C-alpha positions in Angstrom: 0.0 0.0 0.0 1.2 3.5 -0.7 1.0 6.3 1.8 -2.0 7.8 0.1 -3.9 4.6 -0.2 -3.3 3.9 3.5 -4.6 7.4 4.4 -7.6 6.9 2.1 -8.3 3.5 3.6 -8.0 5.0 7.1 -10.5 7.7 6.2 -13.0 5.1 5.0 -12.6 3.0 8.2 -13.1 6.1 10.3 -16.3 6.9 8.4 -17.6 3.3 8.7 -16.8 3.2 12.5 -18.7 6.5 13.0 -21.7 5.0 11.2 -21.4 1.8 13.3 -20.7 3.4 16.7 -21.6 7.0 16.6 -19.7 10.1 17.7 -16.1 9.1 18.6 -15.9 11.7 21.4 -19.0 10.1 23.1 -17.6 6.6 22.6 -14.2 7.5 24.1 -15.8 9.3 27.0 -17.9 6.2 27.7 -14.8 4.0 27.6 -13.0 6.4 29.9 -15.9 6.1 32.4 -15.8 2.3 32.3 -12.0 2.2 32.6 -12.1 4.7 35.5 -14.3 2.2 37.4 -12.2 -0.8 36.4 -8.9 0.9 37.3 -10.2 2.8 40.3 -8.7 6.1 39.1 -10.0 8.8 36.8 -9.3 8.1 33.1 -10.0 10.7 30.4 -11.1 10.2 26.8 -7.7 11.5 25.7 -6.0 8.9 27.7 -8.1 6.2 26.2 -7.1 7.2 22.7 -3.4 7.4 23.7 -3.6 3.9 25.3 -5.3 2.5 22.2 -2.4 4.0 20.1 0.1 2.3 22.5 -1.7 -1.0 22.1 -1.5 -0.8 18.3 2.2 0.3 18.4 3.0 -2.7 20.6 1.3 -5.0 18.0 3.2 -3.2 15.2 6.5 -3.8 17.1 5.6 -7.5 16.9 4.6 -7.4 13.2 5.5 -4.1 11.5 3.8 -5.2 8.3 0.4 -5.5 9.8 -1.6 -3.0 7.8 -4.7 -3.0 10.1 -2.6 -1.9 13.1 -1.0 0.8 11.0 -4.4 2.0 9.9 -5.7 2.0 13.5 -2.7 4.1 14.8 -3.4 6.6 12.1 -7.1 6.6 12.8 -6.7 7.0 16.6 -4.1 9.8 16.1 -6.6 11.6 13.8 -9.4 11.3 16.3 -7.3 12.7 19.2 -7.9 16.3 18.3 -11.6 15.6 17.9 -11.8 13.8 21.3 -9.9 16.7 23.0 -12.2 19.3 21.7 
């Protein structure tokens, strides 16, 4: 895949996920609320996004050719600004 095709594919995935799950900001806030309960400490939506990026980077360290993980890192990074707004 070329850089532009990966970016185009990521945009398509983000659009599909928005259709499937709704507003990402709301979803990440809901995840943060659940993780706060599970971990017993406050977690923000920003932190959820950053942790998801870390998860995908760890998987990429295991297999740097895994395109889905690459797309997920790009997608989460793109959503970070939206989630922080």
